[in-house]
N, C-alpha and C positions, 0 to 999 in steps of 0.2 A: 503493499498499499505505499501512493507515494504520500512522505509526508509536504503537506503545503501551507505557506506563511502569507494573510493578505496585511495589505498595506491598503486602507484609504481613512483619508480626513472625516469621513461619513456613516456613523454607526450604522445605520438602518441601511444603507445598502450595503456595508459591510457583510450586515447579518443577511440577506438575500444570499449575498455570493459563499459566506459558509453554508447554507446550510443547499443551496447548488452542487457546491465540491462533496459537498458529506453524501447528496443523495445519490454522485457518479460515483463514492466510492474513495475520495478523495479524506486523508486525515489531516487538517486540519490541528498544526500545531501551534499559531501566533496568530493573533491580531493586533495590528500595532496603526496607531492613531497617521505616523505622521513616518517620512522616510528623513527626516533630521539622522537618528541614532543607525541605518539600516546597516551601515556597516559592522556594526559592536551587535547588532539583536541576529543577523545573517551568521556573524564568526559564533555565539553562543548557540543557536538556538540549529544550526545547521538543517534546511530545511531541504528538499529534494528539489522544489519550487515555489519562484517567487511572486505572485500576482497582484501586481497594483489597479488597482481601481481608482482613478483621478476625474477631475474633470476636461484640465492638460496640463500636460505634462509642463512642470516647470525648472526653470534653471537648475532652482538647488535638487530638484528630486533627482533632474538628471545626472550631476556631479555628483550625487551620492550613490548614482547606481554604477557607475564609473567606478568607480573606491571600489563597488561589493564585484561589480564584471571582474576587477585585475585582481582583487586579491581573495577572492571567494565565488568563482563566476558558477555560473549554475544558471540555469533557464529562468527567465523574467515574460512573467506574460502582462502586458496593461491595456485595460481596458477602459478608455477614454471617450466623453465625445467631441475631441478635438483633431479634425480629420486631417488640417492643414500638412502639406506635405512637408514643410523647413519642420515641424515635430517631430512627423514619424519618423524624416532622415536623420534626428539630434536621438532620438532613442534608440532607434535601429543603433545610433554609433555609440551610444552609451551601454547594448549593450542588452535591448530590450529582442526577447526571441519572436516574441510576436506581440503585433499593435493592434486592437482590434477594436471600429471605432463602431460604438453603437449595436453591440452584437452581443452580449451578453444575455444570455438567458439557458437555461439548469442541462439541455437536450445539446451544447454546443461543446458547454465547455470541455469535455473527455479530446473530443478532436480537437481542440482549440490544444489543449494539452499540449495532445501529444504531436501535432504540429512544431509547438515552441520545444521541445525536446527530440523530437530531431532534427530541428534545425539549430539548436544550440549545438549539439554533439555534432551532427557534422560539418557543424565552421570549429570545433577544435581538436576536431580528426586534420580541417585545413593548417588550423592554426599550428600543432604541434609537425604536420610534415616541412611548413616554409618555416617555423625555429627548424629543425632538424638542418635543412640543406643550409639557411645562414650561419649555424655553428658546420657544419662541413665544407664549407667556401672561406670563412673566417680561418682555420685549422688549414688550408689548404694553402693559403696566404702567409700564416706564421710560417711553416713547414720552409716556402719558400726564402723566405727572408732570410732563415737557418742555414739552409742549404746553403744562399748567396756569402751568409758570416763567413761558414767553414772555406765556402770556392776561393772565396777572398784572402784569408786570412793564412790557410793550411796547404792555399796551391790545389786544393781539388779538384777533380773532374764533378760534374752534378751527378754522377751517376757515384761516384766516389762518396759526397757530402751525402747522401741521402744515404750508402750503405751503413756508413758512420753513424750518421743520428737513428737510422732502424738499429742499430746491431746497442747502442747505449738505452733505447726505450725496452729492447729486450732484456738485457742486464737487467736492469733496475725495476723491470716491470710495471713501468707505465707511460702510457700513450705517448706515440709518436709529435702531436702539437703539442702535448706539456714537454717533453723534452724541446723541443726548438722553441719553447713560449722561455723556457730557464738557460737556456742558449743565448737569444734575444736579451732577455736579463744582463747575464753579465756581460755578452759583450757593449752593451749602452753603459756598464757600470765602471766598465774599465775606458771610455773612450770619452767619459767626462771628466 
């Protein structure tokens, strides 16, 4: 059963949402009145999904969502009455997985949550893949720089420099990129 946190400044609206969620089989673990302390609340309660019901997302709400998305990423559904394209764009950039205008009804809540979770998972899979590619590229640049230092200081060919780095990595049981970073740090220290 998914654990849901509701954020809504209007008690009556939050109660309707809570009832719809419970009827759909979700466990509402918290109801908070504002996004002011959202980061701490999400960190403490660890909901599976956050649902924000608001007339229109304001700047403070979006800023607080950015912090949650950065530190405790999870699917966020926003129910609102504001269909302004700039607000939709800003909410999506802040980490909202599903932005629903005038559409909170009991029979739609499950599919909306499922779509938000699917979008969240897809986004984070792509982000992990991008982070991995960026790390490999950074490692390759570091290795190339370290090879250049060895080629210049020890008069080695590119292959010999690579083999020397690889040998050191194997002997010390350290990643090749980390050995390269150590070599660069030492070379920078000596050069200054």
